[in-house]
C-alpha positions in Angstrom: -15.3 71.8 270.7 -12.3 72.6 268.5 -11.7 76.1 267.3 -12.1 75.0 263.7 -15.5 73.5 264.4 -16.6 76.5 266.4 -15.7 78.8 263.5 -17.6 76.8 261.0 -20.7 76.6 263.1 -20.5 80.3 263.9 -20.3 81.0 260.1 -23.3 78.7 259.4 -25.3 80.2 262.2 -24.7 83.7 261.0 -26.0 82.8 257.6 -29.0 80.9 258.9 -28.0 77.5 257.6 -29.5 76.1 260.8 -32.9 77.2 259.4 -32.4 75.0 256.3 -31.9 78.0 254.0 -29.2 79.1 251.6 -29.3 82.9 252.1 -27.6 85.4 249.8 -24.6 85.8 252.2 -23.5 82.2 251.5 -22.4 83.4 248.1 -19.2 84.3 250.0 -18.1 80.9 249.0 -14.4 81.6 249.7 -15.0 82.4 253.4 -17.2 79.3 253.8 -14.5 77.1 252.2 -11.8 78.5 254.4 -13.8 77.5 257.5 -14.5 74.1 256.0 -10.8 73.6 255.2 -9.9 74.5 258.8 -12.5 72.0 260.1 -11.1 69.3 257.9 -7.6 69.7 259.4 -8.6 69.8 263.0 -11.6 67.4 263.1 -12.0 65.2 260.0 -14.9 63.2 261.4 -16.9 66.3 262.2 -16.0 67.7 258.8 -17.5 64.6 257.1 -20.6 64.7 259.2 -21.2 68.4 258.5 -20.7 68.0 254.7 -23.1 65.1 254.6 -25.7 67.2 256.4 -25.2 70.2 254.1 -25.6 67.9 251.0 -28.8 66.4 252.3 -30.2 69.8 253.2 -29.2 71.8 250.2 -28.4 69.7 247.1 -31.1 69.9 244.4 -31.8 66.9 242.1 -34.2 66.0 239.3 -37.1 63.9 240.7 -37.1 60.2 240.3 -40.4 60.5 238.4 -38.7 62.3 235.6 -35.8 59.8 235.6 -38.4 57.0 235.1 -39.7 58.7 232.0 -36.6 60.4 230.5 -33.4 59.2 232.2 -31.1 61.1 229.7 -32.3 64.6 229.2 -30.0 65.7 226.3 -28.7 62.5 224.7 -27.7 64.5 221.6 -25.3 66.8 223.6 -21.7 66.0 224.5 -19.4 67.7 226.9 -16.6 69.6 225.2 -14.8 72.1 227.3 -12.6 73.1 224.4 -15.4 74.3 222.2 -15.3 77.8 223.5 -11.6 78.1 223.0 -11.6 77.1 219.3 -12.6 79.4 216.4 -14.9 78.2 213.7 -12.7 77.3 210.7 -15.6 78.0 208.3 -15.4 81.7 209.1 -18.9 82.0 210.7 -19.5 85.2 212.6 -21.9 86.2 215.3 -25.1 87.7 214.1 -26.8 88.2 217.5 -25.8 88.6 221.1 -22.4 89.7 222.3 -20.2 91.4 219.8 -21.9 91.1 216.4 -19.5 90.3 213.7 -17.0 88.6 216.0 -15.8 85.2 214.9 -17.8 82.3 216.4 -16.3 79.6 218.5 -17.3 76.0 218.2 -20.0 75.9 220.8 -23.1 74.2 219.5 -21.4 72.9 216.4 -21.8 69.1 215.6 -19.0 66.7 216.4 -18.1 64.3 213.6 -20.5 61.7 215.0 -23.4 64.3 215.2 -23.3 65.3 218.9 -23.9 69.0 219.7 -20.8 70.3 221.5 -21.4 72.1 224.8 -19.3 73.5 227.6 -22.0 72.8 230.2 -24.1 75.8 229.3 -27.0 73.6 228.1 -26.9 71.5 231.3 -27.1 74.7 233.4 -30.0 75.9 231.3 -32.0 72.8 232.0 -32.9 74.2 235.4 -32.9 78.0 234.7 -36.7 78.3 234.6 -37.5 75.6 237.2 -38.8 76.1 240.7 -37.6 73.9 243.5 -39.7 71.7 245.8 -37.7 72.5 249.0 -37.9 70.2 251.9 -38.0 73.2 254.2 -40.7 75.8 253.5 -39.6 79.4 252.9 -36.3 78.8 251.1 -35.6 81.6 248.6 -35.7 80.6 244.9 -33.6 83.7 244.2 -30.8 82.3 246.4 -30.8 79.1 244.4 -30.2 81.0 241.1 -27.4 83.1 242.4 -25.6 80.7 244.7 -26.0 77.3 243.0 -23.9 75.5 240.4 -24.8 72.6 238.1 -22.4 69.7 238.9 -21.8 66.2 237.7 -21.7 63.5 240.4 -19.3 61.5 238.2 -17.0 64.1 236.4 -17.3 64.0 232.6 -13.5 64.2 232.2 -13.5 60.4 232.9 -16.8 59.5 231.3 -16.8 56.8 228.6 -20.2 57.6 227.2 -21.4 61.1 226.1 -24.9 60.3 227.4 -23.6 60.4 230.9 -23.4 64.2 230.5 -27.2 64.5 230.9 -27.9 61.2 232.7 -30.2 62.3 235.6 -28.4 60.4 238.4 -25.3 62.3 237.3 -26.8 65.8 237.7 -27.0 67.7 240.9 -27.1 71.4 241.8 -24.9 72.4 244.7 -24.3 75.6 246.7 -21.0 77.3 245.7 -19.1 76.4 248.8 -19.6 72.7 247.9 -19.5 72.5 244.1 -15.7 72.3 243.6 -15.5 69.5 246.2 -17.6 67.2 244.0 -14.7 67.1 241.5 -12.2 65.7 244.0 -11.9 62.0 243.5 -12.7 60.2 246.8 -13.8 63.3 248.6 -16.6 62.9 251.1 -18.8 65.2 249.0 -18.4 63.0 245.9 -18.8 59.8 247.9 -22.1 61.0 249.5 -23.5 62.3 246.2 -22.8 58.9 244.5 -24.3 57.0 247.4 -27.5 59.1 247.2 -27.7 58.8 243.4 -27.3 55.0 243.6 -29.8 54.6 246.4 -32.5 56.8 244.8 -32.4 56.1 241.0 -33.3 52.7 239.7 -30.1 50.8 238.7 -32.1 48.5 236.4 -34.1 51.1 234.5 -34.8 49.7 231.0 -32.8 52.4 229.1 -30.2 53.2 231.8 -28.7 49.9 232.7 -25.7 50.3 230.3 -25.0 53.8 231.6 -25.0 52.6 235.2 -22.5 49.9 234.2 -20.2 52.7 232.8 -20.0 54.5 236.2 -17.7 53.6 239.1 -19.7 52.8 242.2 -19.3 53.4 245.9 -20.0 50.9 248.6 -23.8 50.4 249.1 -25.2 52.5 251.9 -28.6 53.4 253.2 -29.3 56.6 251.2 -31.3 59.4 252.6 -34.3 60.4 250.4 -33.6 63.3 248.1 -34.6 66.3 250.0 -34.9 69.0 247.4 -36.0 68.4 243.8 -37.0 70.5 240.8 -40.7 70.9 240.0 -41.2 69.5 236.5 -44.3 70.1 234.4 -45.5 67.8 231.6 -44.7 70.6 229.1 -41.1 70.7 230.3 -40.7 67.0 229.6 -42.5 67.3 226.2 -39.9 70.0 225.2 -37.0 67.7 226.0 -38.6 64.8 224.0 -39.4 67.1 221.1 -35.7 68.2 220.9 -34.6 64.6 220.9 -37.0 63.8 218.1 -35.8 66.8 216.1 -32.1 65.9 216.3 -32.9 62.2 215.6 -34.8 63.2 212.5 -31.9 65.4 211.3 -29.3 62.7 211.8 -31.5 60.1 210.2 -31.9 62.2 207.1 -28.2 63.0 207.0 -27.3 59.4 207.4 -29.5 58.7 204.4 -27.5 61.3 202.4 -30.0 64.2 202.5 -28.6 67.8 202.7 -31.9 69.6 203.1 -32.7 68.8 206.7 -34.9 70.6 209.3 -33.5 73.2 211.7 -32.1 71.9 215.0 -32.9 75.1 216.9 -29.1 75.8 217.1 -28.0 78.0 214.2 -24.4 77.1 214.3 -25.2 73.4 214.3 -27.3 73.9 211.2 -24.5 75.7 209.4 -22.2 72.7 209.8 -24.6 69.8 209.5 -24.0 69.3 205.8 -20.4 68.6 206.6 -21.3 65.4 208.5 -20.5 62.2 206.8 -23.6 59.9 206.6 -21.7 56.8 207.8 -20.4 58.7 210.8 -23.8 59.8 212.2 -25.6 56.5 211.7 -24.7 55.2 215.2 -26.1 58.2 217.0 -29.1 58.4 214.7 -30.0 54.8 215.5 -29.4 55.2 219.2 -31.6 58.3 219.4 -34.3 56.6 217.5 -34.2 53.5 219.8 -34.2 55.7 222.9 -37.2 57.7 221.6 -39.2 54.5 221.2 -38.7 53.7 224.8 -39.6 57.0 226.5 
């Protein structure tokens, strides 16, 4: 056994990874990554095997049953990493949370086409209240909250459709030592995640076919069943559908020229919705309406 492999295995044994748990100590992501980097240099094959094992043991996905009902969880939300860096040009200021009176950034404001801008906060919040059905009994839910990161299987920086941002096959929660590796094009973590997603989520789903076509694929492999999935209640799904209906109604009314529209539930979105040009929001309004009729 190489020294690199011995170091990694020692680290994982110390933190009880062999017992299928992500304990609090694994939040020392830097140390774990250092061992993994050493293993990659001295034994690439073992490195790939170990990472595949870690993904199958510890990655958390949305269940296929939810995908069958609501394949896109937040179709009205687009990824915009710049929204937190830009100041609202209308002069809106914070009235709650943080430093009251401070200038607002552009988070949760509408894009010209009606999408709600988000820096991944809303994606993370999707799972903030959810329990996990762990493949191995006894795994700590507290450990998941502290040591897990919401990741995209196909990074949004190359996405051609905003709906891929909350497309269920594109969402996975990974432990911190692995999350950054999912962004490296061609990395074994990314390849394995894509293979698992392709194998488990129906590629011909009635509302998801076009989204699958927009994603680069990996070579077909025999995918392992998804080990850990979030526990989803009917009320959780109803809340997602209700939000889609609300935004669809707002955009439909705005597309018709109405200024007095219902609240979206996002105060900064509401402050800017009157600025939206009716002709610009028609496409998203129609797409949301069509999607709602199919779920």
